[in-house]
C-alpha positions in Angstrom: 15.1 -5.5 -12.0 15.5 -3.6 -8.7 16.0 -0.3 -10.5 12.7 -0.9 -12.4 10.9 -1.7 -9.2 12.0 1.6 -7.6 10.5 3.5 -10.6 7.0 2.0 -10.2 4.4 4.0 -8.2 1.6 1.4 -8.6 0.1 -1.1 -10.9 -3.5 -0.3 -12.0 -4.8 -3.4 -10.3 -4.8 -3.9 -6.6 -1.3 -5.2 -6.0 0.5 -2.2 -4.3 3.3 -2.9 -1.9 4.8 -0.8 0.8 8.4 0.4 0.4 11.1 -1.6 2.3 12.0 1.5 4.4 8.4 1.7 5.7 8.4 -2.0 6.6 11.7 -1.6 8.4 10.4 1.3 10.5 7.2 -0.6 11.3 9.4 -3.6 12.3 11.5 -1.4 14.6 8.3 0.0 16.3 7.0 -3.5 16.9 10.3 -4.8 18.3 10.7 -1.8 20.6 7.1 -2.3 21.7 7.8 -5.9 22.5 11.0 -5.0 24.4 9.1 -2.5 26.5 6.4 -5.0 27.3 9.0 -7.6 28.4 10.6 -5.0 30.7 7.1 -4.1 32.2 6.2 -7.7 32.7 9.5 -8.4 34.5 8.8 -5.5 36.9 5.3 -6.8 37.5 6.5 -10.3 38.3 9.1 -9.1 40.8 6.3 -7.9 43.1 3.6 -10.6 42.5 0.0 -9.8 43.1 -2.9 -11.4 41.3 -4.1 -8.1 39.7 -0.6 -7.5 38.3 -0.4 -11.0 36.9 -3.8 -10.6 35.2 -2.7 -7.2 33.8 0.6 -8.7 32.5 -1.3 -11.5 30.8 -3.7 -9.0 29.1 -0.7 -6.9 28.0 1.0 -10.1 26.6 -2.1 -11.0 24.6 -2.2 -7.5 23.1 1.5 -7.7 22.2 1.0 -11.1 20.6 -1.9 -9.7 18.6 0.1 -6.7 17.4 3.0 -9.0 16.4 0.8 -11.4 14.5 -0.9 -8.6 12.6 2.5 -7.1 11.7 3.8 -10.5 10.4 0.6 -11.0 8.4 1.1 -7.6 6.9 4.7 -8.3 6.2 3.8 -11.6 4.4 1.1 -9.9 2.3 3.5 -7.1 1.4 6.1 -9.7 0.3 3.5 -11.5 -1.9 2.5 -8.2 -3.6 6.1 -7.2 -4.1 6.9 -10.6 -5.7 3.8 -10.2 -7.9 5.2 -6.8 -9.2 8.6 -8.4 -9.8 6.9 -11.1 -11.9 5.2 -8.4 -13.9 8.5 -6.8 -14.6 10.0 -9.8 -16.3 8.5 -9.0 -19.7 7.6 -5.3 -19.0 8.2 -2.8 -21.8 8.4 1.0 -21.1 5.9 2.9 -23.2 4.5 6.4 -23.4 0.8 6.7 -22.6 -2.0 9.1 -21.9 -3.8 8.9 -18.6 -7.3 10.2 -19.0 -9.5 11.1 -16.0 -12.6 8.9 -16.1 -14.3 10.2 -13.0 -13.5 11.7 -9.6 -15.2 11.6 -6.2 -14.8 13.2 -2.8 -14.8 11.5 0.6 -15.6 13.5 3.7 -13.7 12.9 6.8 -15.4 11.8 10.0 -15.4 15.2 11.6 -17.9 16.9 9.4 -18.6 20.1 11.3 -15.2 20.7 12.9 -12.1 22.5 11.9 -10.5 19.1 11.1 -13.2 18.4 8.4 -11.6 17.6 5.1 -12.7 16.4 1.7 -10.4 13.8 0.0 -10.3 13.8 -3.8 -10.2 10.3 -5.4 -9.7 9.9 -9.1 -10.3 7.0 -11.5 -8.1 7.0 -14.7 -8.0 5.2 -18.0 -4.5 4.7 -19.5 -4.4 4.7 -23.3 -1.3 3.5 -25.2 -0.1 1.7 -28.3 1.9 -1.6 -28.2 2.9 -3.6 -31.3 0.7 -1.5 -33.5 -2.4 -2.2 -31.4 -4.3 0.4 -29.3 -4.9 -0.5 -25.7 -7.0 1.0 -22.9 -6.8 0.0 -19.2 -8.8 1.4 -16.3 -7.6 1.7 -12.7 -9.0 -1.1 -10.5 -7.3 -0.5 -7.1 -8.5 1.9 -4.4 -11.7 2.8 -2.7 -14.0 -0.3 -2.7 -11.9 -1.6 -5.6 -13.8 0.6 -8.0 -10.6 2.3 -9.3 -10.7 5.5 -7.3 -7.5 6.5 -5.4 -5.6 9.6 -4.5 -2.5 8.3 -6.2 -4.2 8.9 -9.6 -4.9 12.6 -8.9 -1.5 13.7 -10.2 -1.6 11.4 -13.3 -5.1 12.4 -14.6 -5.1 14.1 -18.1 -1.4 13.9 -18.6 1.1 12.2 -20.9 3.0 9.6 -18.7 5.5 6.8 -19.0 4.3 3.3 -18.0 5.6 -0.3 -17.9 3.3 -2.7 -19.8 3.5 -6.4 -19.2 1.9 -8.1 -22.3 2.0 -11.5 -20.8 -0.1 -10.4 -17.8 -1.9 -7.6 -19.6 -1.0 -5.2 -16.7 0.0 -1.5 -16.7 2.3 -0.1 -14.0 2.6 3.7 -13.5 6.0 5.1 -13.2 7.3 8.0 -11.1 7.2 11.4 -12.8 
């Protein structure tokens, strides 16, 4: 099951999850941030002044907020990962064709600067045959949940391998 999970790039619906390595790196950053704040607060309280105490309280509130956001993100990621694992229980590997349905471009915020950049987003339709029946599934995740995403750029108009879960009627794209 874990080997199959490593092969998946994304399901076509909005249930992507971050890799474990990324989550561990984010966790290390949050923990080091917390440790740094504890050290700074200890230094502040050694030389007590009302301004320093207020500053320490504000910093503590910011640290608690960052920590809460991280743990919410961690919980959502675990739920999405569990959902993908559930999809893999009855998944079948199939060959398919990913057809480009549409593409769009988003411009960066810095329109008239050297950092200006257009980002290409693609929407795909995956066509495949399973048990003698022809199926078509369109991408649903991405920009405004309309199916446009940069992940689909490299799959458009190509023959690909997929996992298909007949029980959940879900298609998962595999790494090339």
